[in-house]
C-alpha positions as CSV (number, residue, x, y, z in Angstrom):
1,X,86.9,88.0,99.3
2,X,90.6,88.1,98.5
3,X,92.3,86.1,101.2
4,X,95.3,86.6,103.5
5,X,97.6,88.2,100.9
6,X,95.3,91.1,100.2
7,X,95.6,90.6,96.5
8,X,95.2,88.0,93.8
9,X,96.6,87.9,90.3
10,X,94.5,86.1,87.7
11,X,95.7,84.1,84.7
12,X,95.4,85.6,81.2
13,X,91.9,85.5,79.9
14,X,90.9,86.2,76.3
15,X,87.9,88.3,77.5
16,X,90.2,90.5,79.5
17,X,92.6,90.8,76.6
18,X,89.8,91.9,74.2
19,X,88.6,94.5,76.7
20,X,92.2,95.8,77.2
21,X,92.7,96.1,73.4
22,X,89.5,98.3,73.2
23,X,90.5,100.4,76.2
24,X,94.0,100.9,74.8
25,X,92.6,102.1,71.5
26,X,90.3,104.5,73.3
27,X,93.2,105.9,75.2
28,X,95.5,106.6,72.3
29,X,93.9,110.0,71.2
30,X,93.5,110.9,74.9
31,X,97.2,110.4,75.7
32,X,98.3,112.7,72.9
33,X,95.8,115.5,73.5
34,X,97.8,118.6,74.6
35,X,95.3,119.9,77.0
36,X,94.6,116.6,78.7
37,X,98.4,115.9,78.9
38,X,98.9,119.3,80.6
39,X,96.3,118.5,83.3
40,X,97.5,114.9,83.9
41,X,101.3,114.7,83.6
42,X,103.2,114.7,86.9
43,X,106.7,114.0,88.1
44,X,108.7,115.4,85.3
45,X,106.2,114.2,82.8
46,X,106.8,110.6,83.7
47,X,103.3,109.8,85.1
48,X,100.0,110.4,83.4
49,X,97.5,110.4,86.3
50,X,94.4,109.6,84.3
51,X,91.7,109.7,87.0
52,X,88.2,109.1,85.5
53,X,89.7,109.3,82.0
54,X,88.5,106.2,80.3
55,X,85.3,106.6,78.4
56,X,83.7,103.4,79.6
57,X,80.0,102.8,80.3
58,X,78.6,102.2,83.8
59,X,78.9,98.4,83.2
60,X,82.6,98.9,82.4
61,X,82.3,98.2,78.7
62,X,84.4,100.2,76.2
63,X,83.4,100.5,72.5
64,X,80.8,97.8,73.1
65,X,83.4,95.4,74.5
66,X,82.2,94.1,77.9
67,X,84.3,94.2,81.0
68,X,84.2,90.5,81.9
69,X,86.9,88.5,83.8
70,X,87.8,86.0,86.5
71,X,87.4,88.6,89.3
72,X,83.6,88.7,89.0
73,X,82.7,85.8,91.4
74,X,84.8,87.6,94.1
75,X,83.3,91.1,94.0
76,X,79.9,92.7,94.5
77,X,77.9,93.8,91.4
78,X,78.2,97.5,91.4
79,X,78.1,100.3,88.8
80,X,81.5,101.2,87.5
81,X,82.9,104.7,87.4
82,X,85.0,106.0,84.5
83,X,88.3,104.1,85.1
84,X,91.6,105.7,86.0
85,X,94.2,104.9,83.4
86,X,97.6,105.3,84.9
87,X,100.4,105.6,82.3
88,X,104.0,105.5,83.5
89,X,106.9,106.5,81.3
90,X,110.7,105.7,81.4
91,X,112.4,107.6,84.2
92,X,109.5,107.6,86.6
93,X,109.5,109.2,89.1
94,X,111.3,112.5,88.4
95,X,110.9,115.3,90.9
96,X,108.6,118.1,90.2
97,X,109.7,121.7,91.0
98,X,107.0,122.1,93.7
99,X,107.5,118.6,95.2
100,X,109.4,118.4,98.5
101,X,112.5,116.2,98.9
102,X,110.7,114.1,101.5
103,X,107.6,113.5,99.3
104,X,109.8,112.6,96.4
105,X,111.9,110.3,98.5
106,X,108.8,108.5,99.8
107,X,107.7,108.0,96.2
108,X,111.0,106.5,95.3
109,X,111.7,104.4,98.4
110,X,108.2,103.4,99.4
111,X,106.5,103.6,95.9
112,X,104.1,106.3,97.2
113,X,102.4,103.6,99.3
114,X,98.8,104.5,100.2
115,X,95.3,103.2,100.9
116,X,92.8,104.6,98.4
117,X,90.0,106.9,99.7
118,X,91.9,108.3,102.7
119,X,92.1,111.9,101.5
120,X,94.1,114.9,102.7
121,X,91.7,117.7,103.5
122,X,92.3,121.4,103.9
123,X,95.4,123.5,104.3
124,X,96.7,121.2,107.1
125,X,96.3,118.2,104.8
126,X,94.7,116.1,107.6
127,X,93.4,112.7,106.4
128,X,89.8,111.6,106.5
129,X,88.0,108.6,105.0
130,X,85.9,110.1,102.2
131,X,85.7,107.5,99.4
132,X,84.3,104.0,100.3
133,X,85.6,101.7,97.6
134,X,84.5,98.1,97.5
135,X,87.8,96.9,95.9
136,X,90.6,97.9,93.5
137,X,90.6,96.1,90.1
138,X,93.7,96.5,87.9
139,X,93.6,95.6,84.2
140,X,96.9,96.2,82.4
141,X,96.5,97.6,78.8
142,X,99.8,95.9,77.9
143,X,102.5,93.9,79.6
144,X,103.8,95.3,82.9
145,X,107.5,94.6,83.0
146,X,108.5,97.9,84.6
147,X,107.0,100.3,87.2
148,X,104.6,97.6,88.4
149,X,101.9,98.1,91.0
150,X,103.3,96.9,94.4
151,X,101.2,95.6,97.3
152,X,102.3,94.9,100.9
153,X,101.2,91.4,101.6
154,X,98.8,91.2,104.4
155,X,98.7,94.9,104.9
156,X,94.9,95.1,104.6
157,X,94.5,93.3,107.9
158,X,96.7,95.9,109.7
159,X,95.1,98.8,108.0
160,X,91.5,97.7,108.4
161,X,92.0,96.9,112.2
162,X,93.6,100.3,112.8
163,X,90.9,102.2,110.9
164,X,88.1,100.3,112.8
165,X,89.8,101.1,116.1
166,X,90.3,104.8,115.2
167,X,86.8,105.4,113.9
168,X,84.9,103.3,116.4
169,X,81.2,104.3,116.4
170,X,81.7,107.8,115.0
171,X,80.4,108.8,111.6
172,X,83.2,107.5,109.3
173,X,83.9,110.6,107.4
174,X,84.3,112.9,110.4
175,X,87.3,111.2,112.1
176,X,90.8,112.6,111.6
177,X,92.8,109.4,110.9
178,X,96.1,111.1,110.0
179,X,98.1,109.9,113.0
180,X,96.6,106.4,112.9
181,X,97.3,106.1,109.2
182,X,101.0,107.1,109.5
183,X,101.5,104.7,112.4
184,X,99.8,101.8,110.6
185,X,101.9,102.4,107.5
186,X,105.0,102.2,109.6
187,X,103.8,98.9,111.1
188,X,103.1,97.6,107.6
189,X,106.6,98.5,106.3
190,X,108.1,96.7,109.3
191,X,106.0,93.5,109.1
192,X,104.8,93.0,105.5
193,X,106.6,92.0,102.3
194,X,106.3,94.3,99.3
195,X,105.2,92.3,96.3
196,X,105.5,93.7,92.7
197,X,102.6,92.6,90.5
198,X,104.4,91.8,87.2
199,X,101.7,90.7,84.7
200,X,101.2,89.8,81.1
201,X,98.7,91.2,78.7
202,X,95.3,89.6,79.4
203,X,96.0,89.2,83.0
204,X,94.3,91.2,85.8
205,X,94.5,91.6,89.5
206,X,92.3,92.4,92.5
207,X,93.5,94.3,95.5
208,X,91.7,94.5,98.8
209,X,90.4,98.1,99.5
210,X,92.5,98.4,102.6
211,X,95.8,97.0,101.2
212,X,98.7,99.4,101.2
213,X,99.9,99.7,97.6
214,X,101.7,101.9,95.2
215,X,103.8,102.1,92.0
216,X,107.4,101.0,91.8
217,X,110.0,103.3,90.1
218,X,110.9,102.6,86.4
219,X,114.2,100.8,86.5
220,X,114.5,99.3,83.0
221,X,115.6,100.8,79.7
222,X,113.6,103.1,77.5
223,X,110.4,101.6,76.1
224,X,106.7,102.2,75.6
225,X,104.7,103.5,78.5
226,X,103.0,101.0,80.7
227,X,99.2,101.6,81.2
228,X,96.9,100.1,83.8
229,X,93.2,100.7,84.1
230,X,91.9,100.9,87.7
231,X,88.3,100.4,88.8
232,X,87.3,101.3,92.4
233,X,83.5,101.2,92.5
234,X,82.1,102.8,95.7
235,X,79.8,101.1,98.2
236,X,76.3,102.6,98.5
237,X,76.5,102.4,102.3
238,X,79.6,103.9,104.0
239,X,79.1,101.6,107.0
240,X,79.7,98.6,104.8
241,X,83.2,99.9,104.0
242,X,84.7,98.9,107.4
243,X,83.1,95.5,107.4
244,X,85.2,92.4,106.7
245,X,85.6,91.6,103.0
């Protein structure tokens, strides 16, 4: 679907730019709502999480502007959830009072690298595969010149092989993958190049569902927040999740 890199950046497209304009306008009142901000701001108020925050329709449209772009021939036709809109502000990431030094350090040095859908469960925070995304689509709602998404090139191959080996024939959501996940991440950090996805308005990018990715720290001067809408539609059949794609 995506190739050996595990991601693809698409050229600017006027259809994507029109949708991003509509999405940005829809986000403006949401970003300044005090109650919503209180629930979503993290890391010293430098990151607005924005999970399921965009009021888009199941086809991805916002304010009657359709979600259309160059990624469509590469992905299955699935209903869209309400998109996450991740907004990052200058100074990201600051350390929250309840955040450990190790967790904060991982966010700074490794960009909080993760594979989506592998969730920490219970008091012990053991990880299980519980969300079976088909892909990750990123649509910037403005230029991304700081705090870009980063992807470890080729990491999807390592992570997918490790997950398939750990899960085997067991029901996917029942297998504790914590140790395997940590070991596979270490292998990725040793073997794979970290690539920042700097993009212009109207561009978009597609990330393989098993690619290790995160958000780089803000290193530039003060400026407007950077916002990216993320779509991660889920596969109807969990067994399809581990198949090659």
